[in-house]
C-alpha positions in Angstrom: -13.8 -64.2 29.6 -10.6 -66.3 30.0 -9.4 -69.8 29.5 -6.9 -71.6 31.8 -5.6 -75.2 31.7 -3.9 -77.6 34.0 -0.5 -77.2 32.3 -0.6 -73.5 32.7 -1.4 -73.8 36.4 1.3 -76.5 36.9 3.9 -73.9 36.1 2.6 -71.3 38.5 2.4 -70.7 42.3 -1.2 -72.0 42.1 0.0 -75.6 41.8 0.3 -76.9 45.3 1.6 -80.2 46.6 -0.3 -80.4 49.9 1.5 -83.5 51.2 -0.9 -86.3 50.4 -1.8 -85.1 46.9 -1.8 -82.1 44.6 -4.1 -79.2 43.9 -4.3 -77.1 40.7 -6.1 -73.9 41.8 -7.8 -73.1 38.6 -9.8 -70.2 39.9 -8.7 -68.2 42.9 -9.5 -65.0 44.8 -7.7 -62.9 42.3 -10.2 -64.0 39.6 -13.0 -62.3 41.4 -15.6 -65.0 40.9 -16.5 -65.4 44.6 -15.4 -69.1 44.7 -12.4 -71.3 44.0 -12.2 -74.3 41.7 -9.4 -76.9 42.1 -8.4 -80.0 40.3 -7.4 -82.1 43.3 -5.6 -85.4 43.4 -5.5 -87.5 46.6 -2.8 -90.0 46.5 -3.6 -93.7 46.8 -3.2 -95.1 50.3 -3.0 -91.7 51.9 -5.0 -90.4 54.8 -5.5 -86.7 55.7 -7.3 -85.2 58.7 -8.8 -81.9 57.4 -11.0 -79.2 58.7 -11.7 -76.1 56.7 -12.5 -73.5 59.4 -12.8 -70.6 57.0 -14.2 -72.2 53.9 -17.1 -74.4 52.8 -16.1 -77.1 50.3 -17.8 -79.4 47.8 -15.9 -82.2 46.0 -17.1 -84.0 42.9 -15.2 -87.2 41.9 -14.1 -87.4 38.3 -11.7 -90.3 38.6 -10.3 -93.0 40.8 -11.8 -93.9 44.2 -11.3 -93.2 47.9 -13.4 -92.4 50.9 -14.3 -89.6 53.3 -15.0 -90.2 57.0 -17.0 -87.7 59.1 -16.4 -86.7 62.7 -18.8 -89.4 63.9 -16.8 -92.2 62.3 -19.2 -92.8 59.3 -17.1 -93.8 56.2 -18.5 -92.9 52.8 -16.9 -94.5 49.7 -16.2 -92.0 47.0 -16.3 -93.0 43.3 -16.7 -91.4 39.9 -20.0 -89.4 39.9 -20.2 -88.9 43.7 -20.1 -85.5 45.4 -19.4 -84.9 49.1 -20.2 -81.6 50.7 -18.6 -80.0 53.8 -21.4 -77.5 54.5 -20.6 -77.0 58.2 -16.8 -76.6 58.2 -16.9 -80.4 58.9 -13.8 -82.1 60.3 -13.1 -85.1 58.1 -10.6 -87.7 57.1 -10.0 -87.9 53.4 -8.5 -91.1 52.0 -7.1 -92.1 48.6 -8.0 -95.4 47.2 -6.2 -98.7 48.0 -4.8 -99.0 44.5 -5.6 -95.7 42.8 -5.6 -92.0 43.3 -8.9 -90.1 44.0 -9.4 -87.3 41.5 -11.8 -84.5 42.5 -13.1 -81.1 41.3 -13.1 -79.1 44.5 -15.1 -75.9 45.0 -14.4 -73.5 47.9 -16.4 -70.6 49.2 -15.1 -68.0 50.0 -12.4 -68.3 47.5 -8.8 -69.4 48.3 -5.9 -67.0 47.8 -4.5 -70.0 46.0 -1.2 -70.7 47.6 -2.5 -72.2 50.9 -0.9 -75.4 52.0 -2.0 -78.1 54.4 0.0 -78.9 57.6 -0.8 -82.6 58.1 1.2 -82.8 61.4 -0.7 -82.6 64.6 -4.0 -83.8 65.9 -6.4 -80.9 65.1 -6.5 -81.4 61.3 -5.1 -79.2 58.7 -7.1 -76.0 58.2 -7.1 -72.8 56.2 
């Protein structure tokens, strides 16, 4: 058993500013749990084209608001208590709220190494 907190992760290589937000990688591949858990903040008024080609992801909203748009252009508002699931390596656009950050608990399978960073430049969407 172990206990880890956000402050501890903030002072490590597992705190990542990914361009339009931050990610505290609370569980990573080295923890040998078979999945990753992140505390993710998506900055207000940001927009990120993402596509996880090697990972499935589920995100549970614990604060703020935002939205996610699928490849067909369907926009889903995300608020506290909502979960969105990228169960087919779905390409998507993630947006922070108009006035507040979107705060998520993100789960990745297979686990992240923990130091991956998005590249938000280019038209294909950031992937890892």
